C-alpha positions as CSV (number, residue, x, y, z in Angstrom):
1,X,-50.8,54.6,130.1
2,X,-52.5,55.7,133.6
3,X,-50.5,56.5,136.1
4,X,-50.7,55.1,139.7
5,X,-52.7,54.6,142.1
6,X,-52.1,56.1,145.4
7,X,-53.4,54.2,148.1
8,X,-54.3,56.7,151.5
9,X,-55.0,55.7,154.9
10,X,-58.3,56.3,156.1
11,X,-59.8,57.1,159.3
12,X,-61.3,53.9,162.1
13,X,-63.5,57.2,163.0
14,X,-66.7,56.3,161.2
15,X,-69.2,59.8,162.8
16,X,-71.7,62.3,161.6
17,X,-73.9,59.6,159.0
18,X,-75.7,58.1,161.7
19,X,-78.9,59.8,159.1
20,X,-77.8,58.2,156.5
21,X,-77.3,54.9,158.0
22,X,-80.6,54.1,158.7
23,X,-82.6,55.2,154.9
24,X,-79.7,52.7,154.0
25,X,-80.6,49.6,156.2
26,X,-84.3,51.2,156.4
27,X,-84.1,50.3,152.4
28,X,-82.5,46.6,153.2
29,X,-85.0,46.0,155.7
30,X,-87.6,46.7,153.6
31,X,-86.4,45.2,150.5
32,X,-86.2,41.9,152.8
33,X,-89.6,42.5,153.7
34,X,-89.7,42.1,149.5
35,X,-90.4,45.9,148.7
36,X,-88.5,46.7,145.8
37,X,-85.9,49.6,146.8
38,X,-83.6,52.3,144.8
39,X,-81.4,54.6,145.9
40,X,-79.6,57.2,144.6
41,X,-75.9,58.0,146.4
42,X,-74.8,61.4,145.5
43,X,-73.1,64.6,147.0
44,X,-69.2,66.4,145.8
45,X,-65.7,64.1,146.1
46,X,-64.4,63.3,148.7
47,X,-67.9,63.8,150.6
48,X,-67.9,59.9,151.7
49,X,-70.3,58.3,149.8
50,X,-67.4,55.5,149.4
51,X,-67.4,55.0,153.1
52,X,-70.8,55.4,154.1
53,X,-71.2,52.3,151.6
54,X,-68.7,50.3,153.5
55,X,-69.8,50.8,156.8
56,X,-73.6,50.0,155.7
57,X,-71.7,46.9,153.5
58,X,-70.4,46.6,156.9
59,X,-72.7,46.0,159.1
60,X,-75.8,44.8,157.1
C-alpha cells in the first residue's frame, strides 16, 4: 500500500523563468497558427518543471 502524499505550500512568487515562458508562449502561438509543435521539458527533480507548466497554463 502506498503511503500518504505530503502537500507543501508553494511560493506565490514565480521568478527566473521568463525565457522558458517565452519559449512556451511562442510555441503556443505557432501551434495556434497551424504550425505543428512538440516540446520536451526536462530537468532534475525539484527544479520547477511542474511549476513552470502550471504558470504557463495559468497565462495561456
